[in-house]
DSSP file (Angstrom, degrees, kcal/mol; ACC not computed):
  #  RESIDUE AA STRUCTURE BP1 BP2  ACC     N-H-->O    O-->H-N    N-H-->O    O-->H-N    TCO  KAPPA ALPHA  PHI   PSI    X-CA   Y-CA   Z-CA
    1    1 A M              0   0    0      0, 0.0     2,-0.2     0, 0.0     0, 0.0   0.000 360.0 360.0 360.0 130.8  134.7  -47.4   -1.0
    2    2 A A        -     0   0    0      1,-0.1     2,-0.2     3,-0.0     0, 0.0  -0.463 360.0-121.1 -73.4 141.4  131.6  -47.2    1.2
    3    3 A E        -     0   0    0     -2,-0.2     3,-0.1     1,-0.1    -1,-0.1  -0.544  32.1-102.0 -80.2 147.9  128.3  -47.0   -0.5
    4    4 A A        -     0   0    0     -2,-0.2    -1,-0.1     1,-0.1     0, 0.0  -0.316  48.2 -90.1 -65.2 151.7  126.1  -44.0    0.2
    5    5 A P        -     0   0    0      0, 0.0     2,-0.4     0, 0.0    -1,-0.1  -0.259  36.2-139.3 -61.8 151.1  123.2  -44.5    2.6
    6    6 A A        -     0   0    0     -3,-0.1     2,-0.4   109,-0.0    37,-0.0  -0.954  16.0-156.2-113.2 133.6  119.9  -45.6    1.1
    7    7 A Y        -     0   0    0     -2,-0.4   109,-3.6   109,-0.4     2,-0.3  -0.875  10.3-175.9-113.9 143.0  116.7  -44.1    2.5
    8    8 A I        -     0   0    0     -2,-0.4     2,-0.7   107,-0.2   107,-0.1  -0.930  33.1-112.0-128.7 155.4  113.1  -45.5    2.5
    9    9 A Y        +     0   0    0    105,-0.5     2,-0.3    -2,-0.3    -2,-0.0  -0.808  60.2 142.5 -83.8 119.3  109.8  -44.1    3.6
   10   10 A A        -     0   0    0     -2,-0.7     2,-0.5   103,-0.0     3,-0.1  -0.995  54.6-115.9-157.7 153.6  108.8  -46.1    6.6
   11   11 A D     >  -     0   0    0     -2,-0.3     4,-2.7     1,-0.1     5,-0.2  -0.819  25.3-140.9 -89.7 127.1  107.2  -46.0    9.9
   12   12 A S  H  > S+     0   0    0     -2,-0.5     4,-2.1     1,-0.2    -1,-0.1   0.872 102.8  48.1 -61.2 -37.7  109.7  -46.8   12.7
   13   13 A H  H  > S+     0   0    0      2,-0.2     4,-2.3     1,-0.2    -1,-0.2   0.882 111.7  50.9 -69.2 -36.8  107.2  -48.8   14.7
   14   14 A G  H  > S+     0   0    0      2,-0.2     4,-2.5     1,-0.2    -2,-0.2   0.916 110.3  48.1 -65.2 -43.6  106.1  -50.7   11.6
   15   15 A I  H  X S+     0   0    0     -4,-2.7     4,-2.7     2,-0.2     5,-0.2   0.912 111.1  51.5 -63.3 -42.1  109.7  -51.6   10.6
   16   16 A K  H  X S+     0   0    0     -4,-2.1     4,-2.6    -5,-0.2    -2,-0.2   0.930 111.1  47.6 -60.0 -45.0  110.3  -52.8   14.2
   17   17 A R  H  X S+     0   0    0     -4,-2.3     4,-2.5     2,-0.2    -2,-0.2   0.896 110.8  51.6 -64.3 -40.8  107.2  -54.9   14.1
   18   18 A I  H  X S+     0   0    0     -4,-2.5     4,-2.6     2,-0.2    -2,-0.2   0.951 112.6  45.3 -59.7 -49.9  108.2  -56.4   10.7
   19   19 A L  H  X S+     0   0    0     -4,-2.7     4,-2.6     1,-0.2     5,-0.3   0.910 112.3  51.3 -63.5 -42.4  111.6  -57.3   12.0
   20   20 A E  H  X S+     0   0    0     -4,-2.6     4,-2.7    -5,-0.2     5,-0.2   0.935 113.0  45.6 -58.8 -46.1  110.3  -58.8   15.2
   21   21 A N  H  X S+     0   0    0     -4,-2.5     4,-2.5     2,-0.2    -2,-0.2   0.892 113.1  49.6 -67.0 -39.6  107.8  -61.0   13.3
   22   22 A L  H  X S+     0   0    0     -4,-2.6     4,-2.2    -5,-0.2    -1,-0.2   0.932 114.7  43.7 -64.8 -44.8  110.4  -62.1   10.7
   23   23 A I  H  X S+     0   0    0     -4,-2.6     4,-2.5     2,-0.2     5,-0.2   0.926 114.5  49.4 -67.4 -44.0  112.9  -63.1   13.4
   24   24 A R  H  X S+     0   0    0     -4,-2.7     4,-2.7    -5,-0.3     5,-0.3   0.923 110.4  51.7 -59.7 -44.1  110.3  -64.7   15.6
   25   25 A N  H  X S+     0   0    0     -4,-2.5     4,-2.5    -5,-0.2     5,-0.4   0.922 110.8  47.8 -59.0 -45.3  109.0  -66.7   12.6
   26   26 A A  H  X S+     0   0    0     -4,-2.2     4,-1.9     1,-0.2     6,-0.2   0.919 114.9  44.9 -63.1 -43.6  112.5  -67.9   11.7
   27   27 A L  H  < S+     0   0    0     -4,-2.5    -2,-0.2     2,-0.2    -1,-0.2   0.871 118.3  42.0 -71.2 -36.6  113.3  -69.0   15.3
   28   28 A V  H  < S+     0   0    0     -4,-2.7    -2,-0.2    -5,-0.2    -1,-0.2   0.897 129.2  26.2 -76.5 -41.1  110.0  -70.7   15.9
   29   29 A H  H  < S+     0   0    0     -4,-2.5    25,-0.5    -5,-0.3    26,-0.4   0.575 104.0  91.3-103.0 -10.7  109.6  -72.5   12.6
   30   30 A G  B  <  -A   53   0A   0     -4,-1.9    23,-0.2    -5,-0.4     3,-0.1  -0.418  51.9-162.4 -85.1 161.1  113.3  -72.8   11.5
   31   31 A S        -     0   0    0     21,-3.0     2,-0.2     1,-0.5    22,-0.2   0.020  61.3 -61.0-130.3  27.4  115.6  -75.7   12.2
   32   32 A G  S    S+     0   0    0     20,-0.4    20,-3.3    -6,-0.2    -1,-0.5  -0.685  94.5  88.6 126.6-178.2  119.0  -74.1   11.6
   33   33 A E        -     0   0    0     -2,-0.2     2,-0.2    18,-0.2    -1,-0.1   0.910  61.1-171.5  51.2  52.1  121.1  -72.5    8.9
   34   34 A Y        -     0   0    0     17,-0.2     2,-0.4    15,-0.0    17,-0.2  -0.493   8.5-173.6 -76.3 140.5  119.7  -69.0    9.8
   35   35 A G  E     -B   50   0B   0     15,-2.6    15,-2.6    -2,-0.2     2,-0.4  -0.999   7.0-179.0-137.2 134.8  120.6  -66.1    7.5
   36   36 A F  E     +B   49   0B   0     -2,-0.4     2,-0.3    13,-0.2    13,-0.2  -0.999  12.6 163.6-132.6 130.3  119.9  -62.4    8.0
   37   37 A S  E     -B   48   0B   0     11,-2.5    11,-2.6    -2,-0.4     2,-0.4  -0.997  25.3-163.2-148.4 154.8  120.8  -59.6    5.6
   38   38 A L  E     +B   47   0B   0     -2,-0.3     2,-0.3     9,-0.2     9,-0.2  -0.992  30.6 158.0-132.4 123.8  120.1  -56.1    4.7
   39   39 A S  E     -B   46   0B   0      7,-2.3     7,-3.3    -2,-0.4     2,-0.6  -0.963  40.6-124.2-146.4 161.1  121.2  -54.9    1.2
   40   40 A K  E     -B   45   0B   0     -2,-0.3     2,-0.5     5,-0.2     5,-0.2  -0.948  25.7-177.2-106.7 124.0  120.6  -52.3   -1.4
   41   41 A N  E >   -B   44   0B   0      3,-2.8     3,-1.0    -2,-0.6     2,-0.4  -0.911  59.2 -60.5-123.5 101.2  119.8  -53.8   -4.8
   42   42 A G  T 3  S-     0   0    0     -2,-0.5     0, 0.0     1,-0.2     0, 0.0  -0.474 122.6  -8.9  64.2-120.2  119.4  -51.1   -7.5
   43   43 A D  T 3  S+     0   0    0     -2,-0.4    72,-2.7    -3,-0.1     2,-0.3   0.002 125.2  76.1 -98.9  27.3  116.5  -48.8   -6.4
   44   44 A A  E <   -BC  41 114B   0     -3,-1.0    -3,-2.8    70,-0.3     2,-0.5  -0.979  65.8-140.3-140.2 150.6  115.4  -51.0   -3.5
   45   45 A V  E     -BC  40 113B   0     68,-3.0    68,-2.7    -2,-0.3     2,-0.5  -0.940  27.3-159.9-106.0 132.2  116.4  -51.9    0.0
   46   46 A E  E     -BC  39 112B   0     -7,-3.3    -7,-2.3    -2,-0.5     2,-0.5  -0.957  14.8-164.5-124.2 125.9  116.0  -55.6    0.8
   47   47 A I  E     -BC  38 111B   0     64,-2.9    64,-2.7    -2,-0.5     2,-0.4  -0.934  19.1-172.9-102.2 124.7  115.7  -57.3    4.1
   48   48 A T  E     +BC  37 110B   0    -11,-2.6   -11,-2.5    -2,-0.5     2,-0.4  -0.978  12.2 177.6-126.1 130.2  116.2  -61.1    3.8
   49   49 A I  E     +BC  36 109B   0     60,-2.3    60,-2.8    -2,-0.4     2,-0.3  -0.998  10.8 173.4-129.5 129.8  115.8  -63.7    6.4
   50   50 A S  E     +BC  35 108B   0    -15,-2.6   -15,-2.6    -2,-0.4     2,-0.3  -0.938   5.0 165.3-135.1 157.1  116.2  -67.4    5.6
   51   51 A N  E     - C   0 107B   0     56,-2.1    56,-3.1    -2,-0.3   -18,-0.2  -0.976  41.2 -98.0-163.0 154.4  116.3  -70.7    7.6
   52   52 A R  E     - C   0 106B   0    -20,-3.3   -21,-3.0    -2,-0.3   -20,-0.4  -0.551  48.1-172.3 -71.2 144.2  116.2  -74.4    7.1
   53   53 A T  B     -A   30   0A   0     52,-2.4   -23,-0.1   -23,-0.2   -24,-0.0  -0.994  36.2-179.5-142.5 148.1  112.7  -75.7    7.7
   54   54 A D  S    S+     0   0    0    -25,-0.5   -24,-0.1    -2,-0.3    -1,-0.1   0.254  84.9  64.9-120.3   5.7  110.9  -79.0    8.0
   55   55 A S  S    S+     0   0    0    -26,-0.4    18,-0.5    19,-0.0     2,-0.4   0.474  87.7  72.4-109.1  -2.6  107.5  -77.5    8.6
   56   56 A I        -     0   0    0    -27,-0.1     2,-0.3    17,-0.1    -3,-0.1  -0.946  56.7-175.2-117.7 134.2  106.8  -75.7    5.3
   57   57 A E    >>  -     0   0    0     -2,-0.4     3,-1.8     1,-0.1     4,-0.7  -0.798  42.2-102.4-119.2 164.8  106.0  -77.4    2.0
   58   58 A E  G >4 S+     0   0    0     -2,-0.3     3,-0.9     1,-0.3     4,-0.4   0.843 119.9  61.0 -55.0 -36.4  105.6  -76.1   -1.5
   59   59 A A  G 34 S+     0   0    0      1,-0.2    -1,-0.3     2,-0.1     3,-0.3   0.735 101.0  55.2 -65.0 -22.1  101.8  -76.3   -1.1
   60   60 A D  G X> S+     0   0    0     -3,-1.8     3,-2.2     1,-0.2     4,-0.8   0.722  83.9  87.3 -79.9 -22.6  101.9  -73.9    1.8
   61   61 A M  G X< S+     0   0    0     -3,-0.9     3,-0.7    -4,-0.7     4,-0.3   0.819  84.7  50.6 -54.2 -42.3  103.7  -71.1   -0.1
   62   62 A E  G 34 S+     0   0    0     -4,-0.4    -1,-0.3    -3,-0.3    -2,-0.1   0.610 115.6  44.1 -74.3  -8.9  100.7  -69.4   -1.5
   63   63 A H  G X4 S+     0   0    0     -3,-2.2     3,-2.2    -4,-0.1    -1,-0.2   0.469  79.4  99.8-110.8  -4.4   99.0  -69.2    1.9
   64   64 A L  T << S+     0   0    0     -4,-0.8    20,-0.2    -3,-0.7    21,-0.1   0.744  86.7  47.1 -62.2 -24.8  101.8  -68.1    4.2
   65   65 A F  T 3  S+     0   0    0     -4,-0.3    -1,-0.3    -3,-0.1     2,-0.2   0.420  87.8 111.8 -94.8   1.8  100.7  -64.5    4.2
   66   66 A D  S X  S-     0   0    0     -3,-2.2     3,-1.6     1,-0.1    19,-0.2  -0.530  80.2-102.1 -74.3 139.5   97.0  -65.4    4.9
   67   67 A R  T 3  S+     0   0    0      1,-0.2    15,-0.2    -2,-0.2     3,-0.1  -0.388 102.5   5.6 -61.7 136.3   95.7  -64.4    8.3
   68   68 A F  T 3  S+     0   0    0     13,-1.1     2,-0.4     1,-0.2    -1,-0.2   0.496  91.4 145.4  69.3   8.3   95.5  -67.3   10.8
   69   69 A Y    <   +     0   0    0     -3,-1.6     2,-0.4    12,-0.9    -1,-0.2  -0.631  19.9 173.2 -79.2 128.9   97.2  -69.8    8.3
   70   70 A T        -     0   0    0     -2,-0.4     5,-0.1    -3,-0.1     2,-0.0  -0.990  32.4-113.9-129.3 144.0   99.5  -72.3   10.0
   71   71 A T    >>  -     0   0    0     -2,-0.4     4,-0.8     1,-0.1     3,-0.6  -0.323  30.1-109.6 -71.9 159.4  101.1  -75.2    8.2
   72   72 A E  G >4 S+     0   0    0      1,-0.2     3,-0.6     2,-0.2     4,-0.2   0.896 118.7  45.3 -54.9 -44.0  100.1  -78.7    9.0
   73   73 A R  G 34 S+     0   0    0    -18,-0.5     3,-0.3     1,-0.2    -1,-0.2   0.679 110.7  53.1 -78.1 -17.9  103.4  -79.4   10.7
   74   74 A S  G X4 S+     0   0    0     -3,-0.6     3,-1.7   -19,-0.3     5,-0.4   0.477  79.1  92.6 -97.9  -0.5  103.6  -76.2   12.7
   75   75 A R  G X< S+     0   0    0     -4,-0.8     3,-1.2    -3,-0.6    -1,-0.2   0.797  79.3  61.5 -63.4 -27.4  100.2  -76.4   14.4
   76   76 A T  G 3  S+     0   0    0     -3,-0.3    -1,-0.3     1,-0.2    -2,-0.1   0.621  89.8  71.2 -73.6 -11.0  101.7  -78.1   17.4
   77   77 A R  G <  S-     0   0    0     -3,-1.7    -1,-0.2     2,-0.0    -2,-0.2   0.424 102.5-129.0 -86.1   2.2  103.8  -75.0   18.0
   78   78 A K    <   +     0   0    0     -3,-1.2     2,-0.2     1,-0.2    -3,-0.1   0.895  50.0 157.0  53.1  49.6  100.7  -73.1   19.1
   79   79 A T        -     0   0    0     -5,-0.4    -1,-0.2    -4,-0.1    -2,-0.0  -0.665  45.5-132.5 -99.4 161.7  101.2  -70.1   16.8
   80   80 A T        -     0   0    0     -2,-0.2    -1,-0.1   -11,-0.0   -10,-0.1   0.700  30.2-126.8 -87.6 -20.1   98.4  -67.7   15.7
   81   81 A G  S    S+     0   0    0    -13,-0.1   -13,-1.1   -14,-0.1   -12,-0.9   0.698  83.8 104.1  78.9  18.5   99.2  -67.6   12.0
   82   82 A L     >  +     0   0    0    -15,-0.2     4,-2.5   -14,-0.2     5,-0.2   0.665  50.4  84.2-103.6 -20.5   99.3  -63.8   12.1
   83   83 A G  H  > S+     0   0    0      1,-0.2     4,-1.9     2,-0.2   -62,-0.1   0.905  97.9  35.7 -54.0 -53.9  103.0  -63.0   12.0
   84   84 A L  H  > S+     0   0    0      2,-0.2     4,-2.4     1,-0.2    -1,-0.2   0.809 114.0  58.2 -74.7 -28.3  103.6  -63.1    8.3
   85   85 A A  H  > S+     0   0    0    -19,-0.2     4,-2.4     2,-0.2    -1,-0.2   0.907 108.8  46.6 -63.6 -40.4  100.2  -61.6    7.5
   86   86 A I  H  X S+     0   0    0     -4,-2.5     4,-2.8     2,-0.2     5,-0.3   0.894 109.2  55.0 -67.1 -40.7  101.2  -58.6    9.6
   87   87 A V  H  X S+     0   0    0     -4,-1.9     4,-2.4    -5,-0.2    -2,-0.2   0.947 112.0  43.2 -56.7 -49.4  104.6  -58.5    7.8
   88   88 A K  H  X S+     0   0    0     -4,-2.4     4,-2.7     2,-0.2     5,-0.2   0.928 114.3  49.8 -65.1 -45.2  102.9  -58.3    4.5
   89   89 A L  H  X S+     0   0    0     -4,-2.4     4,-2.1     1,-0.2    -2,-0.2   0.945 115.3  42.1 -59.7 -50.8  100.2  -55.8    5.6
   90   90 A F  H  X S+     0   0    0     -4,-2.8     4,-1.1     2,-0.2    -1,-0.2   0.901 114.3  52.1 -65.1 -41.2  102.8  -53.4    7.2
   91   91 A T  H ><>S+     0   0    0     -4,-2.4     5,-2.8    -5,-0.3     3,-0.6   0.937 111.6  45.5 -61.1 -47.8  105.2  -53.8    4.3
   92   92 A E  H ><5S+     0   0    0     -4,-2.7     3,-1.7     1,-0.2    -1,-0.2   0.855 107.2  58.2 -67.1 -34.5  102.6  -52.9    1.7
   93   93 A K  H 3<5S+     0   0    0     -4,-2.1    -1,-0.2     1,-0.3    -2,-0.2   0.774 107.3  49.4 -64.6 -24.3  101.3  -50.0    3.7
   94   94 A M  T <<5S-     0   0    0     -4,-1.1    -1,-0.3    -3,-0.6    -2,-0.2   0.203 127.6 -99.5 -99.3  15.3  104.8  -48.5    3.5
   95   95 A G  T < 5S+     0   0    0     -3,-1.7    -3,-0.2     1,-0.2    -2,-0.1   0.601  85.4 115.6  84.1  11.9  105.0  -49.1   -0.3
   96   96 A G      < -     0   0    0     -5,-2.8     2,-0.4    -6,-0.2    -1,-0.2  -0.348  56.1-126.9-105.2-173.8  107.0  -52.3   -0.2
   97   97 A K  E     -D  112   0B   0     15,-2.3    15,-3.1    -2,-0.1     2,-0.4  -0.990   8.2-150.3-135.8 143.7  106.5  -55.9   -1.1
   98   98 A A  E     -D  111   0B   0     -2,-0.4     2,-0.3    13,-0.2    13,-0.2  -0.955  19.4-179.2-115.0 134.8  107.0  -59.2    0.8
   99   99 A K  E     -D  110   0B   0     11,-2.8    11,-2.9    -2,-0.4     2,-0.3  -0.963  11.0-156.8-133.7 147.5  108.0  -62.4   -1.0
  100  100 A V  E     -D  109   0B   0     -2,-0.3     2,-0.3     9,-0.2     9,-0.2  -0.914   9.8-178.7-123.7 154.4  108.6  -66.0    0.1
  101  101 A E  E     -D  108   0B   0      7,-2.0     7,-2.9    -2,-0.3     2,-0.4  -0.993  13.1-161.2-149.8 144.0  110.6  -68.7   -1.5
  102  102 A L  E     +D  107   0B   0     -2,-0.3     2,-0.4     5,-0.2     5,-0.2  -0.982  19.9 165.6-128.7 119.4  111.3  -72.4   -0.6
  103  103 A R  E >   -D  106   0B   0      3,-2.4     3,-1.7    -2,-0.4    -2,-0.0  -0.947  68.5 -23.6-140.8 116.9  114.3  -74.0   -2.2
  104  104 A E  T 3  S-     0   0    0     -2,-0.4     3,-0.1     1,-0.3    -1,-0.1   0.870 126.8 -47.6  53.1  43.7  115.9  -77.3   -1.1
  105  105 A G  T 3  S+     0   0    0      1,-0.2   -52,-2.4   -53,-0.1     2,-0.6   0.473 112.9 118.3  80.9   2.1  114.5  -77.0    2.4
  106  106 A I  E <   -CD  52 103B   0     -3,-1.7    -3,-2.4   -54,-0.2     2,-0.5  -0.915  50.3-156.4-105.1 120.1  115.6  -73.4    2.9
  107  107 A F  E     -CD  51 102B   0    -56,-3.1   -56,-2.1    -2,-0.6     2,-0.4  -0.824  12.7-171.7 -96.5 130.1  112.8  -70.9    3.5
  108  108 A T  E     -CD  50 101B   0     -7,-2.9    -7,-2.0    -2,-0.5     2,-0.5  -0.981  12.1-166.7-127.8 133.7  113.5  -67.3    2.6
  109  109 A I  E     -CD  49 100B   0    -60,-2.8   -60,-2.3    -2,-0.4     2,-0.5  -0.981   8.6-167.7-116.2 129.9  111.4  -64.2    3.2
  110  110 A R  E     -CD  48  99B   0    -11,-2.9   -11,-2.8    -2,-0.5     2,-0.5  -0.975   6.4-168.3-118.5 128.5  112.3  -61.0    1.4
  111  111 A V  E     -CD  47  98B   0    -64,-2.7   -64,-2.9    -2,-0.5     2,-0.5  -0.979  14.8-168.6-114.8 120.8  110.9  -57.6    2.3
  112  112 A V  E     -CD  46  97B   0    -15,-3.1   -15,-2.3    -2,-0.5   -66,-0.2  -0.935   9.2-176.3-120.7 129.2  111.6  -55.0   -0.3
  113  113 A F  E     -C   45   0B   0    -68,-2.7   -68,-3.0    -2,-0.5   -17,-0.1  -0.964  30.1-114.0-121.6 139.5  111.2  -51.3   -0.1
  114  114 A P  E     -C   44   0B   0      0, 0.0  -105,-0.5     0, 0.0   -70,-0.3  -0.463  33.5-116.6 -69.6 143.2  111.8  -48.7   -2.8
  115  115 A V        -     0   0    0    -72,-2.7     2,-0.4    -2,-0.1  -107,-0.2  -0.591  27.4-115.4 -78.3 139.0  114.7  -46.3   -2.2
  116  116 A V              0   0    0   -109,-3.6  -109,-0.4    -2,-0.3    -1,-0.1  -0.625 360.0 360.0 -74.3 128.6  113.7  -42.6   -1.9
  117  117 A Q              0   0    0     -2,-0.4    -1,-0.1   -74,-0.0  -109,-0.0   0.442 360.0 360.0 -88.0 360.0  115.2  -40.7   -4.8
C-alpha cells in the first residue's frame, strides 16, 4: 500500500540550493559508497546523503556548518567552505534542522523538515 504524500513548508529555490550543495559536497569530498534517500519518519521528512570520506575527521564535525570552514585534508580541493553553511542556514529558515554524523569513515548529512499537519 502506498503511503500518503507528506508536505513541508519550503521555498522551492531554497530546497533546490540545499540539494545542489549537498550533492556537490558529497561528490567533491566523498570517495565512494554514495547514498541518497528521501523518507518520511513520523512527523518529519528527511533527506539523507552519505558517502565514504578520507577528508573529514571527528574533530571537524562541530565546525562543518561554520562559514568558510574547510577540513585540513580538503583545502587542496579549492572549495570555499560555504556549501554546508548555506545548507544549514536555508534549512533552519524553513523550520528544519541539519545534522552531520561520521561513523566508520562514512559521512552522513541529514536535513529534516517537519511535516505540515
